[in-house]
C-alpha positions as CSV (number, residue, x, y, z in Angstrom):
1,M,-154.9,-52.7,122.3
2,H,-151.7,-54.6,122.9
3,E,-150.3,-55.1,126.4
4,V,-147.2,-56.7,127.8
5,D,-147.1,-57.8,131.5
6,I,-143.8,-58.9,132.8
7,R,-143.5,-60.5,136.3
8,I,-140.3,-61.0,138.2
9,H,-140.0,-63.4,141.2
10,W,-137.0,-64.0,143.4
11,E,-136.1,-66.1,146.5
12,T,-135.2,-64.7,149.9
13,G,-131.5,-64.3,150.1
14,T,-131.0,-63.1,146.5
15,R,-131.3,-59.5,147.7
16,G,-134.0,-59.0,145.1
17,K,-131.8,-59.1,142.0
18,L,-133.8,-58.9,138.9
19,S,-133.7,-61.0,135.7
20,P,-133.7,-59.0,132.5
21,P,-136.7,-59.3,130.1
22,G,-135.8,-61.3,127.1
23,A,-136.0,-60.0,123.5
24,S,-139.2,-61.9,123.0
25,N,-140.9,-59.8,125.7
26,R,-140.9,-56.7,123.5
27,S,-144.0,-55.7,121.7
28,T,-143.8,-55.9,117.9
29,H,-147.0,-53.9,117.3
30,G,-145.6,-50.5,117.9
31,D,-147.0,-50.0,121.3
32,A,-145.0,-49.2,124.5
33,P,-143.6,-52.5,125.9
34,A,-143.7,-53.4,129.5
35,C,-140.9,-53.0,132.0
36,A,-140.3,-55.2,135.0
37,A,-139.2,-54.4,138.5
38,A,-139.2,-56.0,141.9
39,A,-141.8,-54.7,144.3
40,A,-140.5,-56.0,147.6
41,S,-137.7,-58.1,149.0
42,G,-138.7,-61.7,149.1
43,G,-142.0,-61.0,147.2
44,D,-142.9,-60.5,143.6
45,G,-144.2,-57.6,141.6
46,R,-145.1,-56.5,138.1
47,L,-144.9,-53.4,136.0
48,H,-146.6,-52.9,132.7
49,S,-147.2,-50.0,130.3
50,R,-150.0,-49.5,127.8
51,G,-149.6,-47.6,124.6
52,P,-152.5,-47.5,122.2
53,P,-153.1,-44.6,119.7
54,I,-154.1,-41.1,120.7
55,S,-157.4,-41.0,122.6
56,I,-160.5,-40.7,120.5
57,C,-162.6,-37.6,120.4
58,A,-165.5,-39.0,122.5
59,F,-163.2,-39.9,125.3
60,L,-161.6,-36.4,125.2
61,R,-165.0,-34.7,125.3
62,A,-166.1,-36.7,128.3
63,L,-162.8,-36.1,130.1
64,A,-162.9,-32.4,129.4
65,D,-166.4,-32.2,130.9
66,E,-165.3,-34.2,133.9
67,L,-162.3,-31.9,134.5
68,H,-164.3,-28.7,133.8
69,M,-161.8,-27.7,131.2
70,P,-162.8,-26.2,127.8
71,S,-159.8,-27.7,126.2
72,L,-157.4,-30.6,126.8
73,P,-153.8,-31.0,125.5
74,E,-153.6,-31.4,121.7
75,M,-151.9,-34.8,122.1
76,M,-153.6,-36.6,124.9
77,F,-152.6,-40.2,125.4
78,G,-155.3,-41.1,127.9
79,D,-154.7,-44.9,127.6
80,N,-150.9,-44.7,128.2
81,I,-150.2,-46.1,131.6
82,L,-147.0,-47.0,133.5
83,R,-147.9,-49.2,136.4
84,I,-145.8,-50.8,139.1
85,Q,-147.9,-53.2,141.2
86,H,-147.0,-55.8,143.8
87,D,-148.6,-59.2,143.5
88,R,-150.6,-58.3,146.6
89,G,-152.3,-55.4,144.9
90,F,-150.5,-52.3,146.2
91,G,-148.3,-50.1,144.0
92,I,-148.2,-46.9,142.0
93,E,-149.1,-45.9,138.4
94,F,-148.7,-42.8,136.2
95,N,-151.5,-41.8,133.8
96,A,-152.5,-38.6,132.0
97,T,-156.1,-38.4,133.4
98,D,-155.0,-38.2,137.0
99,A,-152.3,-35.8,136.1
100,L,-154.7,-33.4,134.6
101,K,-156.9,-33.6,137.7
102,C,-154.0,-32.0,139.6
103,V,-154.1,-28.9,137.3
104,N,-155.1,-25.9,139.4
105,N,-157.7,-23.9,137.4
106,C,-158.2,-21.3,140.1
107,Q,-154.8,-19.8,140.6
108,G,-151.3,-19.6,139.2
109,M,-152.4,-18.9,135.6
110,I,-149.8,-17.4,133.3
111,K,-150.9,-14.2,131.8
112,V,-149.3,-13.5,128.4
113,A,-150.3,-11.6,125.3
114,C,-151.0,-14.8,123.4
115,A,-153.1,-16.4,126.0
116,E,-156.4,-14.7,125.0
117,E,-155.7,-15.3,121.3
118,W,-155.0,-19.0,122.1
119,Q,-158.2,-19.5,124.0
120,E,-160.2,-17.8,121.3
121,S,-158.8,-20.1,118.6
122,R,-159.5,-23.1,120.8
123,S,-163.1,-22.1,121.6
124,E,-164.0,-22.0,117.9
125,T,-163.0,-25.6,117.4
126,E,-163.7,-27.3,120.7
127,H,-166.9,-29.3,121.4
128,T,-168.4,-26.7,123.7
129,K,-170.1,-23.5,122.5
130,E,-170.2,-22.0,126.0
131,V,-168.1,-19.1,127.0
132,V,-164.5,-20.2,127.6
133,K,-163.9,-19.9,131.4
134,P,-160.5,-19.0,132.8
135,Y,-158.3,-22.0,133.3
136,D,-154.6,-23.0,133.4
137,W,-154.0,-23.2,129.7
138,T,-150.4,-24.4,130.4
139,Y,-151.7,-27.6,132.1
140,T,-149.2,-27.2,134.9
141,T,-149.5,-30.2,137.2
142,D,-147.8,-31.3,140.4
143,Y,-148.9,-34.9,139.9
144,K,-146.7,-37.4,141.7
145,G,-148.4,-40.7,140.7
146,T,-151.5,-42.6,141.7
147,L,-151.3,-45.1,144.5
148,L,-152.9,-48.5,143.9
149,G,-154.5,-51.0,146.2
150,D,-157.7,-51.7,148.1
151,T,-157.0,-53.6,151.3
152,A,-153.2,-52.9,151.1
153,T,-151.6,-49.6,150.0
154,L,-148.3,-47.9,150.2
155,K,-148.0,-45.6,153.2
156,V,-146.7,-42.1,152.4
157,V,-144.5,-40.6,155.1
158,P,-142.2,-37.6,155.0
159,T,-138.5,-38.3,155.2
160,T,-135.1,-36.6,155.2
161,E,-133.6,-39.5,153.2
162,H,-132.8,-38.7,149.6
163,I,-132.3,-40.8,146.5
164,N,-128.7,-41.9,146.3
165,T,-127.8,-40.3,142.9
166,E,-124.2,-41.5,143.1
167,K,-125.4,-45.1,143.4
168,L,-127.6,-44.5,140.3
169,K,-124.5,-43.3,138.4
170,A,-122.6,-46.5,139.1
171,R,-122.0,-48.7,136.1
172,E,-124.7,-51.4,136.2
173,Q,-126.5,-53.3,133.5
174,I,-129.6,-51.6,132.3
175,M,-131.9,-54.5,131.8
176,F,-134.8,-52.4,130.5
177,F,-135.7,-48.9,129.6
178,E,-138.9,-47.3,128.4
179,E,-140.4,-43.8,128.0
180,V,-144.2,-43.2,127.9
181,L,-145.6,-39.9,126.7
182,L,-148.8,-38.9,128.6
183,F,-149.7,-35.6,127.0
184,E,-148.2,-32.8,125.0
185,D,-149.4,-29.4,123.8
186,E,-147.6,-26.7,121.7
187,L,-149.6,-23.9,123.3
188,H,-150.7,-22.6,119.9
189,D,-147.1,-22.4,118.7
190,H,-146.1,-20.3,121.7
191,G,-144.1,-23.0,123.5
192,V,-144.7,-26.5,124.8
193,S,-146.3,-28.3,127.7
194,S,-145.6,-32.0,128.1
195,L,-145.8,-34.8,130.6
196,S,-143.8,-38.0,130.2
197,V,-142.5,-40.9,132.4
198,K,-139.4,-43.0,132.1
199,I,-138.5,-46.3,133.7
200,R,-135.0,-47.8,134.0
201,V,-134.5,-51.3,135.5
202,M,-131.2,-52.5,136.8
203,P,-130.3,-55.9,138.5
204,S,-130.6,-54.3,142.0
205,S,-133.2,-51.5,141.6
206,F,-135.5,-49.5,139.4
207,F,-135.7,-45.8,138.8
208,V,-138.6,-43.8,137.5
209,L,-138.7,-40.1,136.3
210,L,-142.0,-38.4,135.8
211,R,-141.4,-35.0,134.2
212,F,-143.7,-32.1,133.5
213,F,-142.0,-29.5,131.3
214,L,-143.3,-26.1,130.4
215,R,-141.8,-23.5,128.1
216,V,-143.8,-20.4,127.3
217,D,-141.7,-18.5,124.7
218,G,-140.5,-15.2,126.0
219,V,-142.1,-15.7,129.4
220,L,-140.8,-18.6,131.5
221,I,-139.6,-22.2,131.8
222,R,-141.0,-24.5,134.5
223,M,-140.2,-28.1,135.3
224,N,-141.8,-30.4,137.9
225,D,-139.9,-33.7,138.4
226,T,-141.0,-36.7,140.4
227,R,-138.3,-39.3,140.9
228,L,-139.0,-42.7,142.3
229,H,-136.3,-45.2,143.4
230,H,-136.6,-48.7,144.8
231,E,-133.8,-50.9,145.9
232,A,-134.9,-54.5,145.8
233,D,-133.7,-55.3,149.4
234,K,-135.7,-52.4,150.8
235,A,-139.3,-52.4,152.0
236,Y,-140.0,-49.0,150.7
237,M,-139.6,-46.7,147.7
238,L,-138.1,-43.2,147.9
239,R,-140.1,-40.4,146.1
240,E,-138.7,-37.0,145.5
241,Y,-140.7,-34.1,143.9
242,T,-138.8,-31.0,142.8
243,S,-140.3,-27.9,141.2
244,R,-138.1,-25.5,139.2
245,E,-139.0,-22.3,137.5
246,S,-137.4,-19.2,136.0
247,K,-138.5,-16.3,133.9
248,I,-136.9,-16.1,130.5
249,S,-135.6,-12.6,131.3
250,S,-133.5,-14.2,134.1
251,L,-131.9,-16.7,131.7
252,K,-130.0,-14.2,129.5
253,H,-126.7,-15.9,130.4
254,V,-128.0,-19.2,129.0
255,P,-127.8,-20.1,125.3
256,P,-131.4,-20.0,123.9
257,S,-130.7,-23.4,122.3
258,L,-130.9,-25.0,125.7
259,F,-134.5,-23.7,126.3
260,T,-135.8,-26.7,124.3
261,E,-133.6,-29.2,126.2
262,P,-135.1,-30.1,129.6
263,N,-132.0,-32.1,130.7
264,E,-129.7,-29.2,129.9
265,I,-131.8,-26.3,131.1
266,S,-132.8,-27.8,134.5
267,Q,-129.5,-26.8,136.1
268,Y,-130.2,-23.1,135.4
269,L,-133.7,-23.2,136.9
270,P,-134.0,-22.3,140.6
271,I,-135.7,-24.8,142.9
272,K,-139.1,-23.5,144.1
273,E,-140.2,-26.6,146.1
274,T,-138.9,-30.0,147.2
275,I,-140.8,-32.8,148.8
276,C,-139.1,-36.1,150.0
277,E,-141.3,-39.1,150.9
278,K,-141.0,-42.7,151.7
279,L,-143.6,-45.0,150.1
280,E,-143.6,-47.8,152.7
281,F,-144.9,-51.3,151.9
282,P,-147.7,-52.7,154.0
283,E,-146.5,-54.5,157.1
284,K,-146.3,-58.3,157.5
285,L,-145.4,-59.0,153.9
286,E,-144.0,-62.5,154.0
287,P,-142.0,-63.8,151.0
288,K,-143.6,-66.7,149.1
289,P,-141.6,-69.9,149.8
290,E,-142.3,-71.3,146.4
291,A,-141.0,-68.2,144.6
292,S,-138.0,-68.7,142.3
293,L,-135.9,-66.4,140.3
294,E,-137.6,-66.3,137.0
295,T,-139.2,-63.9,134.5
296,M,-142.6,-64.5,132.9
297,C,-144.1,-62.5,130.1
298,V,-147.9,-62.5,129.5
299,K,-149.1,-60.9,126.3
300,S,-152.7,-60.1,125.6
301,K,-154.7,-58.1,123.1
């Protein structure tokens, strides 16, 4: 396993501006490199991503048993993690295992003609010989990330404040960008179900997009997006969760070529649910007086 951990420090009064990771910080082993972002004004934080090969069969079997699922996504990247963590331990991460724990196996299942055929084909090849129990074969998840920290954690509170999308559109240097695939399944050639997370780091903020995208051919398109934005001079992050969905029969006015393009089709999908939250930093976080504006990259195998 190859990991890159980049830390960014800054002094009080710099408004938390970030230093870009240098070229030497990138992984040369084909794994997902780390990204860096500030965690609090006057403090220091770190963000790293792991990206080893697709999870081995033994891990998948144990995980399927733990989640009470007869089958997991065809491409399950169980070791891929995008983690944003403050030096004092609190933070948030995005991983496939916790995302699958949010799949509801009791309701909301999509009934289509191919579902039974798909389950039968899976049951012949999966590790279990038991009768395949009903479960959400689309792996729909409303996962919004996993909070980190033991003694100090982010406090989640409802808010009416929204992410300033206009500010994100402003021309600003992108110091780092990375995308991490968490899982993907082609639903036995009847569509696609995928979960991925992207990070973009600018001098004054970072932005994360976690996207679950589902397309069941001839049936529906569903998209669950979680956006996370932190401005380095703020003591909180803004998190917005949006769920969109439409039946294919309601998209006759949309070119079918857009059905496979999440960024393009999203504008045609009605919003079903929106949740806006503040992830507030623990109180009494004092900036470290010895902190200076610098970037350190720690690599380990």
